[in-house]
C-alpha positions in Angstrom: -12.7 2.3 -12.2 -9.5 4.2 -10.7 -6.7 4.3 -7.9 -8.6 5.2 -4.8 -8.3 8.8 -3.3 -6.8 8.0 0.5 -7.4 10.9 2.9 -4.4 10.5 4.5 -5.9 12.3 8.4 -8.1 9.6 8.1 -6.1 6.3 8.2 -6.1 4.6 11.6 -4.8 1.4 12.5 -7.5 -1.3 13.7 -7.8 -4.6 15.4 -5.0 -6.9 14.7 -2.8 -4.4 13.2 1.3 -5.2 12.9 3.6 -2.2 12.5 6.5 -1.2 12.5 8.8 2.0 11.7 11.2 2.7 8.9 13.0 5.8 7.8 11.9 6.7 4.2 13.8 6.7 0.8 11.4 9.9 0.1 8.4 11.8 1.3 5.5 9.0 1.8 1.7 10.2 3.0 0.1 8.2 5.1 -2.7 5.4 2.9 0.0 4.8 0.3 1.3 1.7 -0.6 4.4 1.0 0.4 7.7 -1.6 -0.3 10.8 -2.3 2.3 14.6 -2.2 0.4 15.4 -5.0 2.4 19.1 -4.0 1.5 19.1 -0.8 3.7 15.9 -1.5 5.5 14.6 2.0 4.3 10.4 2.0 2.9 10.0 3.7 -0.4 6.3 4.7 -2.5 4.9 1.2 -4.5 4.6 1.1 -8.2 2.9 -2.1 -9.4 4.7 -1.3 -12.7 7.7 -0.8 -11.8 11.1 -2.2 -13.5 12.9 -2.9 -10.6 12.4 -6.2 -8.7 12.7 -4.2 -4.9 10.2 -1.7 -5.7 7.3 -4.0 -6.8 7.2 -6.1 -3.5 4.3 -5.1 -1.8 5.3 -5.1 2.4 2.5 -2.7 3.8 0.1 0.8 3.8 1.8 3.6 5.5 0.0 4.7 8.8 2.2 7.5 9.9 3.6 10.0 7.0 7.1 10.8 6.6 7.2 13.9 5.3 11.0 14.2 3.7 13.7 11.9 3.1 15.3 9.9 5.9 12.7 10.7 8.8 10.5 7.6 9.7 6.8 6.7 9.0 5.0 3.8 10.6 4.1 1.0 8.3 1.4 -1.4 8.8 1.6 -4.9 7.4 -1.7 -6.8 9.2 -5.1 -6.3 10.9 -7.5 -3.8 9.7 -7.0 0.0 8.4 -9.6 2.3 8.9 -9.9 5.2 6.2 -12.4 7.2 4.9 -15.0 6.2 2.5 -13.2 4.8 -0.2 -13.8 1.5 -0.5 -16.3 -1.0 -1.7 -16.8 -4.2 0.3 -15.8 -7.2 -0.9 -13.7 -6.1 -2.8 -10.0 -7.2 -3.5 -7.5 -4.2 -3.4 -4.1 -4.3 -4.8 -1.1 -1.7 -4.5 -1.9 0.2 -7.8 0.7 1.6 -10.6 -0.6 4.9 -12.2 0.8 6.6 -9.4 3.8 5.2 -7.0 2.3 4.0 -3.8 -1.4 4.3 -4.8 -4.2 1.9 -3.2 -6.3 0.6 -6.4 -9.1 -2.2 -7.2 -8.1 -5.1 -8.3 -10.3 -3.9 -12.0 -7.0 -1.5 -12.2 -4.9 -4.2 -12.9 -3.8 -3.8 -16.9 -0.8 -5.7 -18.8 2.5 -5.4 -17.4 1.3 -4.5 -13.4 3.0 -6.7 -11.6 -0.1 -8.2 -9.4 0.4 -7.5 -5.4 -2.9 -8.0 -3.0 -2.7 -5.2 -0.8 -6.1 -6.6 0.8 -10.2 -7.4 1.3 -12.7 -4.3 2.0 -14.5 -5.2 4.9 -16.7 -2.4 4.8 -16.7 1.1 3.3 -14.1 2.1 5.6 -12.1 -0.8 6.8 -9.6 -2.4 5.0 -8.3 -5.9 6.1 -4.5 -6.4 5.3 -3.4 -10.0 3.7 -0.4 -9.2 1.7 0.6 -11.1 -0.8 3.2 -10.6 -3.9 3.1 -12.6 -6.7 5.8 -11.6 -8.7 4.0 -12.1 -11.6 3.2 -9.1 -14.8 0.0 -9.4 -15.9 -0.5 -9.9 -19.5 
């Protein structure tokens, strides 16, 4: 399997969405997984195999992107999020590491990834966010 290909314009907060607006450390497209730098309050692209603890703590998914550093983006941390038909119903999805901000199925987790659950697919288009960070590297 591989990281799923999310169309930014298809990402829409759904039922029970918990949203916040944050400035970004970089350009972030809708549909990308993000971390929150608690020291600065900025969000950046999450990467499951990052050597930096702060950047591998999954915070949510960007639902309205930032075009450049210091621009605001909207982050969803709970509830349902709709996206293009890229999910497999009933599967668990995690923050990925192939590229920063990826969302991937659990089957993609390899040695060295710090497993962080993003959510469970309710259908081929709806992900129920249920973020859980382990800070444990897969072996």
